[in-house]
N, CA, C and O atoms as a GROMACS GRO file, in nm:
protein
  308
    1MET      N    1   0.097  -0.106   0.015
    1MET     CA    2  -0.002  -0.003  -0.025
    1MET      C    3   0.090   0.139  -0.010
    1MET      O    4   0.075   0.243  -0.074
    2GLY      N    5   0.192   0.110   0.098
    2GLY     CA    6   0.287   0.210   0.089
    2GLY      C    7   0.346   0.276  -0.046
    2GLY      O    8   0.357   0.396  -0.068
    3ARG      N    9   0.388   0.158  -0.141
    3ARG     CA   10   0.463   0.229  -0.281
    3ARG      C   11   0.323   0.240  -0.352
    3ARG      O   12   0.334   0.304  -0.456
    4PHE      N   13   0.229   0.210  -0.335
    4PHE     CA   14   0.101   0.268  -0.421
    4PHE      C   15   0.086   0.376  -0.393
    4PHE      O   16   0.066   0.435  -0.499
    5PHE      N   17   0.083   0.458  -0.295
    5PHE     CA   18   0.105   0.604  -0.244
    5PHE      C   19   0.217   0.655  -0.281
    5PHE      O   20   0.214   0.772  -0.320
    6ASP      N   21   0.316   0.600  -0.280
    6ASP     CA   22   0.444   0.672  -0.333
    6ASP      C   23   0.428   0.699  -0.449
    6ASP      O   24   0.464   0.814  -0.475
    7THR      N   25   0.371   0.616  -0.576
    7THR     CA   26   0.380   0.608  -0.674
    7THR      C   27   0.285   0.726  -0.723
    7THR      O   28   0.329   0.821  -0.788
    8LEU      N   29   0.146   0.714  -0.684
    8LEU     CA   30   0.043   0.846  -0.660
    8LEU      C   31   0.114   0.953  -0.643
    8LEU      O   32   0.132   1.024  -0.741
    9TYR      N   33   0.150   0.976  -0.564
    9TYR     CA   34   0.212   1.099  -0.487
    9TYR      C   35   0.309   1.144  -0.645
    9TYR      O   36   0.276   1.234  -0.722
   10SER      N   37   0.432   1.051  -0.662
   10SER     CA   38   0.515   1.112  -0.724
   10SER      C   39   0.448   1.110  -0.870
   10SER      O   40   0.485   1.193  -0.954
   11THR      N   41   0.353   1.018  -0.900
   11THR     CA   42   0.279   1.080  -1.045
   11THR      C   43   0.242   1.204  -1.050
   11THR      O   44   0.297   1.280  -1.130
   12PHE      N   45   0.117   1.257  -0.947
   12PHE     CA   46   0.095   1.367  -0.917
   12PHE      C   47   0.183   1.512  -0.960
   12PHE      O   48   0.178   1.596  -1.050
   13ALA      N   49   0.273   1.485  -0.826
   13ALA     CA   50   0.382   1.578  -0.849
   13ALA      C   51   0.477   1.561  -0.982
   13ALA      O   52   0.571   1.639  -1.000
   14SER      N   53   0.461   1.505  -1.030
   14SER     CA   54   0.501   1.532  -1.183
   14SER      C   55   0.417   1.597  -1.274
   14SER      O   56   0.473   1.670  -1.356
   15ASN      N   57   0.256   1.582  -1.279
   15ASN     CA   58   0.155   1.660  -1.341
   15ASN      C   59   0.196   1.778  -1.311
   15ASN      O   60   0.240   1.858  -1.394
   16GLU      N   61   0.180   1.805  -1.137
   16GLU     CA   62   0.186   1.918  -1.076
   16GLU      C   63   0.315   2.029  -1.156
   16GLU      O   64   0.300   2.151  -1.166
   17GLU      N   65   0.388   1.983  -1.186
   17GLU     CA   66   0.521   2.026  -1.219
   17GLU      C   67   0.518   2.082  -1.344
   17GLU      O   68   0.534   2.199  -1.377
   18GLY      N   69   0.487   1.945  -1.436
   18GLY     CA   70   0.476   1.997  -1.608
   18GLY      C   71   0.355   2.111  -1.600
   18GLY      O   72   0.362   2.190  -1.694
   19GLU      N   73   0.281   2.129  -1.537
   19GLU     CA   74   0.109   2.188  -1.547
   19GLU      C   75   0.206   2.353  -1.488
   19GLU      O   76   0.202   2.446  -1.568
   20ASN      N   77   0.260   2.368  -1.393
   20ASN     CA   78   0.365   2.481  -1.335
   20ASN      C   79   0.423   2.502  -1.444
   20ASN      O   80   0.392   2.611  -1.492
   21THR      N   81   0.499   2.442  -1.506
   21THR     CA   82   0.626   2.536  -1.606
   21THR      C   83   0.536   2.566  -1.684
   21THR      O   84   0.495   2.680  -1.663
   22GLN      N   85   0.469   2.497  -1.792
   22GLN     CA   86   0.382   2.561  -1.856
   22GLN      C   87   0.307   2.692  -1.834
   22GLN      O   88   0.306   2.779  -1.921
   23ARG      N   89   0.238   2.708  -1.709
   23ARG     CA   90   0.223   2.818  -1.669
   23ARG      C   91   0.308   2.931  -1.638
   23ARG      O   92   0.274   3.043  -1.676
   24ARG      N   93   0.425   2.910  -1.567
   24ARG     CA   94   0.527   3.016  -1.537
   24ARG      C   95   0.556   3.066  -1.692
   24ARG      O   96   0.578   3.185  -1.714
   25LYS      N   97   0.556   2.978  -1.786
   25LYS     CA   98   0.574   3.041  -1.963
   25LYS      C   99   0.467   3.155  -1.966
   25LYS      O  100   0.482   3.272  -1.998
   26LEU      N  101   0.341   3.081  -1.918
   26LEU     CA  102   0.247   3.224  -1.941
   26LEU      C  103   0.206   3.338  -1.847
   26LEU      O  104   0.094   3.390  -1.837
   27CYS      N  105   0.320   3.368  -1.780
   27CYS     CA  106   0.318   3.417  -1.671
   27CYS      C  107   0.209   3.409  -1.561
   27CYS      O  108   0.173   3.510  -1.501
   28LEU      N  109   0.144   3.258  -1.530
   28LEU     CA  110   0.033   3.251  -1.461
   28LEU      C  111   0.083   3.194  -1.301
   28LEU      O  112   0.192   3.136  -1.291
   29ASP      N  113   0.014   3.212  -1.208
   29ASP     CA  114   0.044   3.147  -1.089
   29ASP      C  115   0.047   2.988  -1.064
   29ASP      O  116  -0.047   2.934  -1.121
   30GLY      N  117   0.099   2.932  -1.020
   30GLY     CA  118   0.125   2.812  -1.011
   30GLY      C  119  -0.007   2.751  -0.933
   30GLY      O  120  -0.073   2.808  -0.846
   31VAL      N  121  -0.031   2.611  -0.990
   31VAL     CA  122  -0.085   2.520  -0.919
   31VAL      C  123  -0.074   2.411  -0.838
   31VAL      O  124   0.008   2.328  -0.876
   32LYS      N  125  -0.146   2.384  -0.717
   32LYS     CA  126  -0.126   2.262  -0.640
   32LYS      C  127  -0.255   2.124  -0.646
   32LYS      O  128  -0.377   2.137  -0.640
   33PHE      N  129  -0.176   2.001  -0.661
   33PHE     CA  130  -0.261   1.935  -0.662
   33PHE      C  131  -0.357   1.927  -0.497
   33PHE      O  132  -0.306   1.937  -0.385
   34GLU      N  133  -0.462   1.912  -0.521
   34GLU     CA  134  -0.576   1.910  -0.434
   34GLU      C  135  -0.604   1.735  -0.332
   34GLU      O  136  -0.680   1.647  -0.371
   35TRP      N  137  -0.534   1.728  -0.221
   35TRP     CA  138  -0.554   1.578  -0.191
   35TRP      C  139  -0.714   1.547  -0.211
   35TRP      O  140  -0.752   1.434  -0.244
   36ASP      N  141  -0.808   1.658  -0.186
   36ASP     CA  142  -0.912   1.617  -0.132
   36ASP      C  143  -1.024   1.526  -0.283
   36ASP      O  144  -1.138   1.481  -0.284
   37ALA      N  145  -0.944   1.531  -0.359
   37ALA     CA  146  -0.992   1.476  -0.491
   37ALA      C  147  -0.966   1.313  -0.465
   37ALA      O  148  -1.043   1.234  -0.520
   38VAL      N  149  -0.874   1.270  -0.395
   38VAL     CA  150  -0.855   1.142  -0.338
   38VAL      C  151  -0.942   1.090  -0.258
   38VAL      O  152  -0.998   1.161  -0.174
   39ARG      N  153  -0.971   0.933  -0.272
   39ARG     CA  154  -1.056   0.874  -0.197
   39ARG      C  155  -1.014   0.749  -0.151
   39ARG      O  156  -0.935   0.704  -0.234
   40THR      N  157  -1.031   0.658  -0.041
   40THR     CA  158  -0.916   0.541  -0.008
   40THR      C  159  -1.058   0.468   0.046
   40THR      O  160  -1.160   0.520   0.092
   41MET      N  161  -1.023   0.318   0.020
   41MET     CA  162  -1.134   0.245   0.049
   41MET      C  163  -1.011   0.094   0.095
   41MET      O  164  -0.909   0.067   0.032
   42ILE      N  165  -1.072   0.008   0.238
   42ILE     CA  166  -1.017  -0.055   0.237
   42ILE      C  167  -1.108  -0.195   0.182
   42ILE      O  168  -1.222  -0.224   0.217
   43THR      N  169  -0.989  -0.296   0.056
   43THR     CA  170  -1.001  -0.415   0.009
   43THR      C  171  -0.994  -0.522   0.078
   43THR      O  172  -0.924  -0.509   0.179
   44ARG      N  173  -1.062  -0.674   0.055
   44ARG     CA  174  -1.003  -0.758   0.060
   44ARG      C  175  -1.012  -0.775   0.227
   44ARG      O  176  -0.935  -0.856   0.280
   45PHE      N  177  -1.102  -0.702   0.308
   45PHE     CA  178  -1.066  -0.691   0.481
   45PHE      C  179  -1.107  -0.811   0.498
   45PHE      O  180  -1.181  -0.876   0.424
   46ASP      N  181  -1.039  -0.856   0.638
   46ASP     CA  182  -1.060  -0.952   0.703
   46ASP      C  183  -1.049  -0.931   0.830
   46ASP      O  184  -0.938  -0.917   0.881
   47ALA      N  185  -1.173  -0.925   0.909
   47ALA     CA  186  -1.214  -0.872   1.024
   47ALA      C  187  -1.119  -0.911   1.164
   47ALA      O  188  -1.098  -0.850   1.269
   48ALA      N  189  -1.067  -1.059   1.103
   48ALA     CA  190  -1.028  -1.147   1.232
   48ALA      C  191  -0.908  -1.091   1.212
   48ALA      O  192  -0.873  -1.031   1.314
   49GLN      N  193  -0.806  -1.082   1.100
   49GLN     CA  194  -0.708  -1.007   1.087
   49GLN      C  195  -0.652  -0.880   1.086
   49GLN      O  196  -0.532  -0.862   1.111
   50GLN      N  197  -0.743  -0.773   1.054
   50GLN     CA  198  -0.707  -0.656   0.987
   50GLN      C  199  -0.767  -0.565   1.060
   50GLN      O  200  -0.753  -0.449   1.022
   51THR      N  201  -0.862  -0.593   1.199
   51THR     CA  202  -0.918  -0.463   1.238
   51THR      C  203  -0.827  -0.354   1.271
   51THR      O  204  -0.843  -0.239   1.228
   52ASN      N  205  -0.725  -0.392   1.352
   52ASN     CA  206  -0.633  -0.266   1.399
   52ASN      C  207  -0.547  -0.222   1.278
   52ASN      O  208  -0.525  -0.101   1.272
   53LEU      N  209  -0.503  -0.289   1.197
   53LEU     CA  210  -0.446  -0.214   1.069
   53LEU      C  211  -0.539  -0.095   1.041
   53LEU      O  212  -0.516   0.024   1.063
   54THR      N  213  -0.645  -0.151   0.989
   54THR     CA  214  -0.791  -0.108   0.960
   54THR      C  215  -0.788   0.044   0.988
   54THR      O  216  -0.780   0.140   0.911
   55ASN      N  217  -0.797   0.033   1.141
   55ASN     CA  218  -0.816   0.143   1.223
   55ASN      C  219  -0.696   0.248   1.208
   55ASN      O  220  -0.715   0.363   1.170
   56VAL      N  221  -0.594   0.207   1.236
   56VAL     CA  222  -0.458   0.268   1.195
   56VAL      C  223  -0.483   0.392   1.042
   56VAL      O  224  -0.490   0.513   1.025
   57VAL      N  225  -0.488   0.285   0.972
   57VAL     CA  226  -0.523   0.362   0.820
   57VAL      C  227  -0.606   0.452   0.794
   57VAL      O  228  -0.585   0.547   0.719
   58LYS      N  229  -0.736   0.424   0.872
   58LYS     CA  230  -0.831   0.476   0.882
   58LYS      C  231  -0.818   0.641   0.936
   58LYS      O  232  -0.867   0.738   0.878
   59ALA      N  233  -0.723   0.643   1.086
   59ALA     CA  234  -0.706   0.761   1.159
   59ALA      C  235  -0.616   0.808   1.050
   59ALA      O  236  -0.623   0.929   1.029
   60TYR      N  237  -0.519   0.730   0.963
   60TYR     CA  238  -0.406   0.804   0.902
   60TYR      C  239  -0.494   0.931   0.794
   60TYR      O  240  -0.455   1.047   0.777
   61PHE      N  241  -0.618   0.867   0.733
   61PHE     CA  242  -0.682   0.913   0.612
   61PHE      C  243  -0.754   1.001   0.631
   61PHE      O  244  -0.761   1.098   0.555
   62GLY      N  245  -0.841   0.984   0.759
   62GLY     CA  246  -0.972   1.043   0.791
   62GLY      C  247  -1.076   1.075   0.710
   62GLY      O  248  -1.136   0.975   0.671
   63ASP      N  249  -1.106   1.146   0.682
   63ASP     CA  250  -1.243   1.160   0.601
   63ASP      C  251  -1.191   1.143   0.433
   63ASP      O  252  -1.263   1.163   0.336
   64GLN      N  253  -1.078   1.112   0.431
   64GLN     CA  254  -1.049   1.093   0.265
   64GLN      C  255  -1.050   0.894   0.273
   64GLN      O  256  -0.980   0.827   0.198
   65MET      N  257  -1.134   0.841   0.365
   65MET     CA  258  -1.110   0.742   0.371
   65MET      C  259  -1.284   0.702   0.381
   65MET      O  260  -1.355   0.728   0.478
   66THR      N  261  -1.332   0.628   0.248
   66THR     CA  262  -1.497   0.538   0.255
   66THR      C  263  -1.497   0.472   0.430
   66THR      O  264  -1.396   0.457   0.500
   67THR      N  265  -1.589   0.452   0.456
   67THR     CA  266  -1.632   0.372   0.597
   67THR      C  267  -1.681   0.265   0.528
   67THR      O  268  -1.739   0.191   0.607
   68PHE      N  269  -1.685   0.223   0.411
   68PHE     CA  270  -1.751   0.096   0.342
   68PHE      C  271  -1.610   0.016   0.349
   68PHE      O  272  -1.512   0.090   0.334
   69ARG      N  273  -1.590  -0.089   0.364
   69ARG     CA  274  -1.476  -0.192   0.354
   69ARG      C  275  -1.530  -0.320   0.264
   69ARG      O  276  -1.624  -0.390   0.303
   70GLN      N  277  -1.475  -0.337   0.165
   70GLN     CA  278  -1.515  -0.464   0.083
   70GLN      C  279  -1.420  -0.588   0.192
   70GLN      O  280  -1.311  -0.589   0.250
   71ASP      N  281  -1.532  -0.678   0.174
   71ASP     CA  282  -1.483  -0.798   0.286
   71ASP      C  283  -1.425  -0.900   0.183
   71ASP      O  284  -1.492  -0.941   0.088
   72MET      N  285  -1.306  -0.936   0.206
   72MET     CA  286  -1.225  -1.072   0.123
   72MET      C  287  -1.331  -1.158   0.112
   72MET      O  288  -1.407  -1.184   0.206
   73THR      N  289  -1.343  -1.221  -0.038
   73THR     CA  290  -1.394  -1.319  -0.056
   73THR      C  291  -1.328  -1.418  -0.099
   73THR      O  292  -1.207  -1.411  -0.122
   74ALA      N  293  -1.433  -1.575  -0.123
   74ALA     CA  294  -1.369  -1.664  -0.184
   74ALA      C  295  -1.313  -1.638  -0.322
   74ALA      O  296  -1.227  -1.713  -0.369
   75MET      N  297  -1.364  -1.521  -0.396
   75MET     CA  298  -1.373  -1.514  -0.551
   75MET      C  299  -1.320  -1.386  -0.545
   75MET      O  300  -1.335  -1.348  -0.661
   76GLY      N  301  -1.261  -1.284  -0.476
   76GLY     CA  302  -1.213  -1.189  -0.498
   76GLY      C  303  -1.049  -1.230  -0.423
   76GLY      O  304  -0.956  -1.158  -0.456
   77GLY      N  305  -1.023  -1.343  -0.328
   77GLY     CA  306  -0.884  -1.369  -0.289
   77GLY      C  307  -0.916  -1.318  -0.147
   77GLY      O  308  -0.828  -1.316  -0.061
   0.00000   0.00000   0.00000
């Protein structure tokens, strides 16, 4: 999960820098990515094994995390 968010952050930072490079050429103010556009959801949730970790993740993401948890299923792994 950490690698995913590192990749997501790097992608947004790269897009932001590219956008701001063009905006500077046009003498426009820079823009900053707003993380409020991102929502997270726990998937493959197993209450017997992941409740504590899920609570830590929820505390970190706060309102950016949905309260819905997708349970682990036989089909979903």
